[in-house]
PQR file of N, CA, C, O and H, with PARSE charges and radii, in Angstrom:
ATOM      1  N   MET A   1      59.059  21.121-270.260 -0.4000 1.5000
ATOM      2  CA  MET A   1      57.788  21.802-270.341 -0.0000 2.0000
ATOM      3  C   MET A   1      56.992  21.332-271.557  0.5500 1.7000
ATOM      4  O   MET A   1      55.766  21.233-271.507 -0.5500 1.4000
ATOM      5  N   GLY A   2      57.691  21.049-272.632 -0.4000 1.5000
ATOM      6  CA  GLY A   2      56.994  20.564-273.817 -0.0000 2.0000
ATOM      7  C   GLY A   2      56.353  19.205-273.591  0.5500 1.7000
ATOM      8  O   GLY A   2      55.254  18.943-274.079 -0.5500 1.4000
ATOM      9  H   GLY A   2      58.687  21.130-272.673  0.4000 1.0000
ATOM     10  N   ALA A   3      57.043  18.338-272.849 -0.4000 1.5000
ATOM     11  CA  ALA A   3      56.497  17.010-272.547 -0.0000 2.0000
ATOM     12  C   ALA A   3      55.291  17.114-271.621  0.5500 1.7000
ATOM     13  O   ALA A   3      54.323  16.369-271.772 -0.5500 1.4000
ATOM     14  H   ALA A   3      57.936  18.552-272.453  0.4000 1.0000
ATOM     15  N   ILE A   4      55.347  18.028-270.673 -0.4000 1.5000
ATOM     16  CA  ILE A   4      54.202  18.240-269.777 -0.0000 2.0000
ATOM     17  C   ILE A   4      53.003  18.724-270.573  0.5500 1.7000
ATOM     18  O   ILE A   4      51.877  18.284-270.343 -0.5500 1.4000
ATOM     19  H   ILE A   4      56.134  18.634-270.551  0.4000 1.0000
ATOM     20  N   ALA A   5      53.249  19.630-271.511 -0.4000 1.5000
ATOM     21  CA  ALA A   5      52.156  20.128-272.355 -0.0000 2.0000
ATOM     22  C   ALA A   5      51.543  18.998-273.164  0.5500 1.7000
ATOM     23  O   ALA A   5      50.322  18.922-273.300 -0.5500 1.4000
ATOM     24  H   ALA A   5      54.164  19.987-271.698  0.4000 1.0000
ATOM     25  N   ALA A   6      52.380  18.120-273.703 -0.4000 1.5000
ATOM     26  CA  ALA A   6      51.864  16.998-274.494 -0.0000 2.0000
ATOM     27  C   ALA A   6      51.011  16.068-273.638  0.5500 1.7000
ATOM     28  O   ALA A   6      49.970  15.592-274.092 -0.5500 1.4000
ATOM     29  H   ALA A   6      53.372  18.182-273.593  0.4000 1.0000
ATOM     30  N   VAL A   7      51.435  15.806-272.419 -0.4000 1.5000
ATOM     31  CA  VAL A   7      50.659  14.938-271.523 -0.0000 2.0000
ATOM     32  C   VAL A   7      49.322  15.595-271.171  0.5500 1.7000
ATOM     33  O   VAL A   7      48.285  14.932-271.160 -0.5500 1.4000
ATOM     34  H   VAL A   7      52.281  16.193-272.050  0.4000 1.0000
ATOM     35  N   LEU A   8      49.350  16.893-270.886 -0.4000 1.5000
ATOM     36  CA  LEU A   8      48.100  17.587-270.554 -0.0000 2.0000
ATOM     37  C   LEU A   8      47.129  17.573-271.732  0.5500 1.7000
ATOM     38  O   LEU A   8      45.928  17.377-271.547 -0.5500 1.4000
ATOM     39  H   LEU A   8      50.192  17.432-270.895  0.4000 1.0000
ATOM     40  N   PHE A   9      47.648  17.780-272.941 -0.4000 1.5000
ATOM     41  CA  PHE A   9      46.795  17.730-274.122 -0.0000 2.0000
ATOM     42  C   PHE A   9      46.209  16.331-274.318  0.5500 1.7000
ATOM     43  O   PHE A   9      45.038  16.194-274.672 -0.5500 1.4000
ATOM     44  H   PHE A   9      48.624  17.939-273.092  0.4000 1.0000
ATOM     45  N   ALA A  10      47.008  15.304-274.093 -0.4000 1.5000
ATOM     46  CA  ALA A  10      46.522  13.938-274.256 -0.0000 2.0000
ATOM     47  C   ALA A  10      45.434  13.609-273.235  0.5500 1.7000
ATOM     48  O   ALA A  10      44.424  12.998-273.582 -0.5500 1.4000
ATOM     49  H   ALA A  10      47.959  15.415-273.805  0.4000 1.0000
ATOM     50  N   VAL A  11      45.632  14.007-271.990 -0.4000 1.5000
ATOM     51  CA  VAL A  11      44.628  13.751-270.956 -0.0000 2.0000
ATOM     52  C   VAL A  11      43.333  14.491-271.280  0.5500 1.7000
ATOM     53  O   VAL A  11      42.243  13.934-271.152 -0.5500 1.4000
ATOM     54  H   VAL A  11      46.453  14.504-271.708  0.4000 1.0000
ATOM     55  N   ALA A  12      43.460  15.757-271.702 -0.4000 1.5000
ATOM     56  CA  ALA A  12      42.271  16.533-272.062 -0.0000 2.0000
ATOM     57  C   ALA A  12      41.539  15.895-273.239  0.5500 1.7000
ATOM     58  O   ALA A  12      40.309  15.870-273.276 -0.5500 1.4000
ATOM     59  H   ALA A  12      44.345  16.210-271.806  0.4000 1.0000
ATOM     60  N   PHE A  13      42.300  15.383-274.195 -0.4000 1.5000
ATOM     61  CA  PHE A  13      41.696  14.723-275.358 -0.0000 2.0000
ATOM     62  C   PHE A  13      40.902  13.487-274.945  0.5500 1.7000
ATOM     63  O   PHE A  13      39.781  13.282-275.410 -0.5500 1.4000
ATOM     64  H   PHE A  13      43.300  15.404-274.166  0.4000 1.0000
ATOM     65  N   PHE A  14      41.482  12.668-274.074 -0.4000 1.5000
ATOM     66  CA  PHE A  14      40.794  11.447-273.655 -0.0000 2.0000
ATOM     67  C   PHE A  14      39.589  11.741-272.771  0.5500 1.7000
ATOM     68  O   PHE A  14      38.573  11.052-272.866 -0.5500 1.4000
ATOM     69  H   PHE A  14      42.392  12.835-273.697  0.4000 1.0000
ATOM     70  N   ILE A  15      39.685  12.760-271.909 -0.4000 1.5000
ATOM     71  CA  ILE A  15      38.529  13.126-271.086 -0.0000 2.0000
ATOM     72  C   ILE A  15      37.407  13.641-271.975  0.5500 1.7000
ATOM     73  O   ILE A  15      36.241  13.300-271.778 -0.5500 1.4000
ATOM     74  H   ILE A  15      40.510  13.320-271.832  0.4000 1.0000
ATOM     75  N   ASN A  16      37.767  14.463-272.953 -0.4000 1.5000
ATOM     76  CA  ASN A  16      36.757  14.998-273.860 -0.0000 2.0000
ATOM     77  C   ASN A  16      36.140  13.890-274.710  0.5500 1.7000
ATOM     78  O   ASN A  16      34.928  13.870-274.925 -0.5500 1.4000
ATOM     79  H   ASN A  16      38.715  14.739-273.114  0.4000 1.0000
ATOM     80  N   GLY A  17      36.963  12.980-275.187 -0.4000 1.5000
ATOM     81  CA  GLY A  17      36.463  11.897-276.029 -0.0000 2.0000
ATOM     82  C   GLY A  17      35.595  10.900-275.296  0.5500 1.7000
ATOM     83  O   GLY A  17      34.665  10.341-275.876 -0.5500 1.4000
ATOM     84  H   GLY A  17      37.948  12.996-275.013  0.4000 1.0000
ATOM     85  N   SER A  18      35.885  10.673-274.037 -0.4000 1.5000
ATOM     86  CA  SER A  18      35.102   9.697-273.278 -0.0000 2.0000
ATOM     87  C   SER A  18      33.818  10.284-272.715  0.5500 1.7000
ATOM     88  O   SER A  18      32.921   9.547-272.308 -0.5500 1.4000
ATOM     89  H   SER A  18      36.641  11.127-273.566  0.4000 1.0000
ATOM     90  N   GLY A  19      33.729  11.605-272.692 -0.4000 1.5000
ATOM     91  CA  GLY A  19      32.524  12.243-272.162 -0.0000 2.0000
ATOM     92  C   GLY A  19      32.414  12.140-270.660  0.5500 1.7000
ATOM     93  O   GLY A  19      31.318  12.248-270.109 -0.5500 1.4000
ATOM     94  H   GLY A  19      34.458  12.203-273.023  0.4000 1.0000
ATOM     95  N   THR A  20      33.529  11.933-269.991 -0.4000 1.5000
ATOM     96  CA  THR A  20      33.538  11.812-268.545 -0.0000 2.0000
ATOM     97  C   THR A  20      33.213  13.151-267.897  0.5500 1.7000
ATOM     98  O   THR A  20      33.743  14.186-268.300 -0.5500 1.4000
ATOM     99  H   THR A  20      34.419  11.846-270.438  0.4000 1.0000
ATOM    100  N   SER A  21      32.352  13.128-266.908 -0.4000 1.5000
ATOM    101  CA  SER A  21      32.006  14.333-266.182 -0.0000 2.0000
ATOM    102  C   SER A  21      33.031  14.556-265.073  0.5500 1.7000
ATOM    103  O   SER A  21      33.193  13.710-264.194 -0.5500 1.4000
ATOM    104  H   SER A  21      31.922  12.287-266.581  0.4000 1.0000
ATOM    105  N   THR A  22      33.718  15.692-265.116 -0.4000 1.5000
ATOM    106  CA  THR A  22      34.741  16.005-264.123 -0.0000 2.0000
ATOM    107  C   THR A  22      34.477  17.378-263.536  0.5500 1.7000
ATOM    108  O   THR A  22      33.649  18.136-264.042 -0.5500 1.4000
ATOM    109  H   THR A  22      33.586  16.380-265.831  0.4000 1.0000
ATOM    110  N   ASN A  23      35.198  17.693-262.447 -0.4000 1.5000
ATOM    111  CA  ASN A  23      35.028  19.016-261.852 -0.0000 2.0000
ATOM    112  C   ASN A  23      35.814  20.056-262.658  0.5500 1.7000
ATOM    113  O   ASN A  23      36.463  19.714-263.646 -0.5500 1.4000
ATOM    114  H   ASN A  23      35.870  17.077-262.036  0.4000 1.0000
ATOM    115  N   ALA A  24      35.755  21.295-262.247 -0.4000 1.5000
ATOM    116  CA  ALA A  24      36.314  22.407-263.027 -0.0000 2.0000
ATOM    117  C   ALA A  24      37.820  22.296-263.209  0.5500 1.7000
ATOM    118  O   ALA A  24      38.341  22.738-264.233 -0.5500 1.4000
ATOM    119  H   ALA A  24      35.227  21.573-261.444  0.4000 1.0000
ATOM    120  N   TRP A  25      38.539  21.718-262.244 -0.4000 1.5000
ATOM    121  CA  TRP A  25      40.004  21.670-262.353 -0.0000 2.0000
ATOM    122  C   TRP A  25      40.463  20.652-263.389  0.5500 1.7000
ATOM    123  O   TRP A  25      41.535  20.815-263.972 -0.5500 1.4000
ATOM    124  H   TRP A  25      38.115  21.359-261.412  0.4000 1.0000
ATOM    125  N   PHE A  26      39.692  19.624-263.627 -0.4000 1.5000
ATOM    126  CA  PHE A  26      40.094  18.583-264.559 -0.0000 2.0000
ATOM    127  C   PHE A  26      39.217  18.534-265.798  0.5500 1.7000
ATOM    128  O   PHE A  26      39.106  17.487-266.437 -0.5500 1.4000
ATOM    129  H   PHE A  26      38.821  19.492-263.153  0.4000 1.0000
ATOM    130  N   SER A  27      38.601  19.636-266.138 -0.4000 1.5000
ATOM    131  CA  SER A  27      37.809  19.669-267.365 -0.0000 2.0000
ATOM    132  C   SER A  27      38.757  19.761-268.555  0.5500 1.7000
ATOM    133  O   SER A  27      39.880  20.245-268.409 -0.5500 1.4000
ATOM    134  H   SER A  27      38.691  20.485-265.619  0.4000 1.0000
ATOM    135  N   PRO A  28      38.334  19.314-269.708 -0.5600 1.5000
ATOM    136  CA  PRO A  28      39.206  19.388-270.885  0.2800 2.0000
ATOM    137  C   PRO A  28      39.664  20.801-271.206  0.5500 1.7000
ATOM    138  O   PRO A  28      40.787  20.995-271.671 -0.5500 1.4000
ATOM    139  N   THR A  29      38.814  21.788-270.964 -0.4000 1.5000
ATOM    140  CA  THR A  29      39.195  23.174-271.246 -0.0000 2.0000
ATOM    141  C   THR A  29      40.298  23.650-270.315  0.5500 1.7000
ATOM    142  O   THR A  29      41.246  24.298-270.760 -0.5500 1.4000
ATOM    143  H   THR A  29      37.902  21.630-270.586  0.4000 1.0000
ATOM    144  N   SER A  30      40.188  23.337-269.028 -0.4000 1.5000
ATOM    145  CA  SER A  30      41.219  23.784-268.101 -0.0000 2.0000
ATOM    146  C   SER A  30      42.541  23.062-268.354  0.5500 1.7000
ATOM    147  O   SER A  30      43.604  23.666-268.215 -0.5500 1.4000
ATOM    148  H   SER A  30      39.418  22.811-268.667  0.4000 1.0000
ATOM    149  N   LEU A  31      42.493  21.784-268.724 -0.4000 1.5000
ATOM    150  CA  LEU A  31      43.715  21.060-269.051 -0.0000 2.0000
ATOM    151  C   LEU A  31      44.340  21.590-270.340  0.5500 1.7000
ATOM    152  O   LEU A  31      45.564  21.646-270.463 -0.5500 1.4000
ATOM    153  H   LEU A  31      41.629  21.294-268.837  0.4000 1.0000
ATOM    154  N   MET A  32      43.495  21.980-271.305 -0.4000 1.5000
ATOM    155  CA  MET A  32      44.006  22.554-272.539 -0.0000 2.0000
ATOM    156  C   MET A  32      44.702  23.885-272.260  0.5500 1.7000
ATOM    157  O   MET A  32      45.765  24.154-272.820 -0.5500 1.4000
ATOM    158  H   MET A  32      42.501  21.935-271.206  0.4000 1.0000
ATOM    159  N   LEU A  33      44.122  24.710-271.412 -0.4000 1.5000
ATOM    160  CA  LEU A  33      44.743  25.994-271.078 -0.0000 2.0000
ATOM    161  C   LEU A  33      46.052  25.795-270.317  0.5500 1.7000
ATOM    162  O   LEU A  33      47.011  26.536-270.532 -0.5500 1.4000
ATOM    163  H   LEU A  33      43.258  24.492-270.957  0.4000 1.0000
ATOM    164  N   ALA A  34      46.100  24.810-269.437 -0.4000 1.5000
ATOM    165  CA  ALA A  34      47.348  24.512-268.734 -0.0000 2.0000
ATOM    166  C   ALA A  34      48.402  24.007-269.717  0.5500 1.7000
ATOM    167  O   ALA A  34      49.577  24.354-269.598 -0.5500 1.4000
ATOM    168  H   ALA A  34      45.321  24.208-269.262  0.4000 1.0000
ATOM    169  N   GLY A  35      47.992  23.197-270.677 -0.4000 1.5000
ATOM    170  CA  GLY A  35      48.912  22.719-271.706 -0.0000 2.0000
ATOM    171  C   GLY A  35      49.434  23.845-272.571  0.5500 1.7000
ATOM    172  O   GLY A  35      50.618  23.869-272.907 -0.5500 1.4000
ATOM    173  H   GLY A  35      47.037  22.915-270.773  0.4000 1.0000
ATOM    174  N   LEU A  36      48.580  24.771-272.935 -0.4000 1.5000
ATOM    175  CA  LEU A  36      49.014  25.925-273.721 -0.0000 2.0000
ATOM    176  C   LEU A  36      49.977  26.806-272.942  0.5500 1.7000
ATOM    177  O   LEU A  36      50.913  27.365-273.514 -0.5500 1.4000
ATOM    178  H   LEU A  36      47.618  24.751-272.662  0.4000 1.0000
ATOM    179  N   THR A  37      49.751  26.933-271.635 -0.4000 1.5000
ATOM    180  CA  THR A  37      50.673  27.701-270.796 -0.0000 2.0000
ATOM    181  C   THR A  37      52.041  27.031-270.749  0.5500 1.7000
ATOM    182  O   THR A  37      53.066  27.700-270.885 -0.5500 1.4000
ATOM    183  H   THR A  37      48.991  26.479-271.170  0.4000 1.0000
ATOM    184  N   CYS A  38      52.061  25.725-270.559 -0.4000 1.5000
ATOM    185  CA  CYS A  38      53.334  24.997-270.553 -0.0000 2.0000
ATOM    186  C   CYS A  38      54.030  25.075-271.902  0.5500 1.7000
ATOM    187  O   CYS A  38      55.253  25.200-271.965 -0.5500 1.4000
ATOM    188  H   CYS A  38      51.229  25.182-270.448  0.4000 1.0000
ATOM    189  N   LEU A  39      53.262  25.002-272.979 -0.4000 1.5000
ATOM    190  CA  LEU A  39      53.842  25.104-274.306 -0.0000 2.0000
ATOM    191  C   LEU A  39      54.438  26.482-274.551  0.5500 1.7000
ATOM    192  O   LEU A  39      55.515  26.595-275.137 -0.5500 1.4000
ATOM    193  H   LEU A  39      52.268  24.901-272.928  0.4000 1.0000
ATOM    194  N   ALA A  40      53.752  27.531-274.112 -0.4000 1.5000
ATOM    195  CA  ALA A  40      54.276  28.883-274.254 -0.0000 2.0000
ATOM    196  C   ALA A  40      55.550  29.063-273.438  0.5500 1.7000
ATOM    197  O   ALA A  40      56.501  29.688-273.907 -0.5500 1.4000
ATOM    198  H   ALA A  40      52.878  27.440-273.636  0.4000 1.0000
ATOM    199  N   LEU A  41      55.580  28.526-272.229 -0.4000 1.5000
ATOM    200  CA  LEU A  41      56.790  28.615-271.406 -0.0000 2.0000
ATOM    201  C   LEU A  41      57.932  27.843-272.038  0.5500 1.7000
ATOM    202  O   LEU A  41      59.084  28.273-271.981 -0.5500 1.4000
ATOM    203  H   LEU A  41      54.807  28.018-271.847  0.4000 1.0000
ATOM    204  N   HIS A  42      57.618  26.707-272.640 -0.4000 1.5000
ATOM    205  CA  HIS A  42      58.639  25.916-273.314 -0.0000 2.0000
ATOM    206  C   HIS A  42      59.243  26.693-274.488  0.5500 1.7000
ATOM    207  O   HIS A  42      60.457  26.680-274.690 -0.5500 1.4000
ATOM    208  H   HIS A  42      56.682  26.358-272.687  0.4000 1.0000
ATOM    209  N   LEU A  43      58.399  27.358-275.247 -0.4000 1.5000
ATOM    210  CA  LEU A  43      58.884  28.139-276.381 -0.0000 2.0000
ATOM    211  C   LEU A  43      59.702  29.347-275.937  0.5500 1.7000
ATOM    212  O   LEU A  43      60.559  29.825-276.680 -0.5500 1.4000
ATOM    213  H   LEU A  43      57.412  27.368-275.083  0.4000 1.0000
ATOM    214  N   LEU A  44      59.441  29.838-274.731 -0.4000 1.5000
ATOM    215  CA  LEU A  44      60.239  30.937-274.178 -0.0000 2.0000
ATOM    216  C   LEU A  44      61.582  30.460-273.624  0.5500 1.7000
ATOM    217  O   LEU A  44      62.460  31.275-273.339 -0.5500 1.4000
ATOM    218  H   LEU A  44      58.746  29.449-274.128  0.4000 1.0000
ATOM    219  N   GLY A  45      61.741  29.162-273.473 -0.4000 1.5000
ATOM    220  CA  GLY A  45      62.997  28.623-272.972 -0.0000 2.0000
ATOM    221  C   GLY A  45      62.986  28.261-271.505  0.5500 1.7000
ATOM    222  O   GLY A  45      64.020  27.878-270.958 -0.5500 1.4000
ATOM    223  H   GLY A  45      61.028  28.501-273.705  0.4000 1.0000
ATOM    224  N   VAL A  46      61.847  28.372-270.857 -0.4000 1.5000
ATOM    225  CA  VAL A  46      61.742  28.010-269.445 -0.0000 2.0000
ATOM    226  C   VAL A  46      61.742  26.494-269.332  0.5500 1.7000
ATOM    227  O   VAL A  46      61.043  25.813-270.082 -0.5500 1.4000
ATOM    228  H   VAL A  46      61.006  28.683-271.301  0.4000 1.0000
ATOM    229  N   GLY A  47      62.515  25.970-268.407 -0.4000 1.5000
ATOM    230  CA  GLY A  47      62.554  24.540-268.188 -0.0000 2.0000
ATOM    231  C   GLY A  47      63.510  23.789-269.089  0.5500 1.7000
ATOM    232  O   GLY A  47      63.477  22.559-269.130 -0.5500 1.4000
ATOM    233  H   GLY A  47      63.083  26.524-267.797  0.4000 1.0000
ATOM    234  N   THR A  48      64.362  24.499-269.812 -0.4000 1.5000
ATOM    235  CA  THR A  48      65.306  23.811-270.682 -0.0000 2.0000
ATOM    236  C   THR A  48      66.480  23.246-269.903  0.5500 1.7000
ATOM    237  O   THR A  48      67.162  22.342-270.386 -0.5500 1.4000
ATOM    238  H   THR A  48      64.389  25.498-269.778  0.4000 1.0000
ATOM    239  N   GLY A  49      66.727  23.759-268.713 -0.4000 1.5000
ATOM    240  CA  GLY A  49      67.801  23.241-267.871 -0.0000 2.0000
ATOM    241  C   GLY A  49      69.122  23.925-268.120  0.5500 1.7000
ATOM    242  O   GLY A  49      69.295  24.622-269.120 -0.5500 1.4000
ATOM    243  H   GLY A  49      66.173  24.493-268.320  0.4000 1.0000
ATOM    244  N   TRP A  50      70.041  23.728-267.221 -0.4000 1.5000
ATOM    245  CA  TRP A  50      71.329  24.410-267.322 -0.0000 2.0000
ATOM    246  C   TRP A  50      72.226  23.739-268.344  0.5500 1.7000
ATOM    247  O   TRP A  50      73.126  24.378-268.888 -0.5500 1.4000
ATOM    248  H   TRP A  50      69.901  23.162-266.408  0.4000 1.0000
ATOM    249  N   TYR A  51      71.997  22.459-268.614 -0.4000 1.5000
ATOM    250  CA  TYR A  51      72.891  21.728-269.525 -0.0000 2.0000
ATOM    251  C   TYR A  51      72.822  22.286-270.948  0.5500 1.7000
ATOM    252  O   TYR A  51      73.847  22.423-271.616 -0.5500 1.4000
ATOM    253  H   TYR A  51      71.266  21.940-268.171  0.4000 1.0000
ATOM    254  N   SER A  52      71.632  22.602-271.400 -0.4000 1.5000
ATOM    255  CA  SER A  52      71.490  23.070-272.786 -0.0000 2.0000
ATOM    256  C   SER A  52      72.049  24.481-272.960  0.5500 1.7000
ATOM    257  O   SER A  52      72.408  24.863-274.074 -0.5500 1.4000
ATOM    258  H   SER A  52      70.799  22.491-270.858  0.4000 1.0000
ATOM    259  N   ARG A  53      72.130  25.257-271.888 -0.4000 1.5000
ATOM    260  CA  ARG A  53      72.675  26.612-272.002 -0.0000 2.0000
ATOM    261  C   ARG A  53      74.199  26.623-271.981  0.5500 1.7000
ATOM    262  O   ARG A  53      74.813  27.594-272.422 -0.5500 1.4000
ATOM    263  H   ARG A  53      71.839  24.947-270.983  0.4000 1.0000
ATOM    264  N   ARG A  54      74.819  25.556-271.475 -0.4000 1.5000
ATOM    265  CA  ARG A  54      76.275  25.509-271.410 -0.0000 2.0000
ATOM    266  C   ARG A  54      76.888  25.309-272.783  0.5500 1.7000
ATOM    267  O   ARG A  54      78.003  25.770-273.028 -0.5500 1.4000
ATOM    268  H   ARG A  54      74.320  24.767-271.116  0.4000 1.0000
ATOM    269  N   ARG A  55      76.204  24.645-273.667 -0.4000 1.5000
ATOM    270  CA  ARG A  55      76.763  24.314-274.982 -0.0000 2.0000
ATOM    271  C   ARG A  55      76.781  25.488-275.892  0.5500 1.7000
ATOM    272  O   ARG A  55      77.221  25.376-277.036 -0.5500 1.4000
ATOM    273  H   ARG A  55      75.299  24.270-273.468  0.4000 1.0000
TER
END
């Protein structure tokens, strides 16, 4: 989940920096909010997998 958040933040950064006009689903704000959601889920432990819980 943390890696997904990083990718979403990077895409939002490049879209915002290039000034590309996109629809509502791919706007920098919506990608930033999706990245923040993934980051929050990552911090809660969602998506860590079963391997890390066995140790």
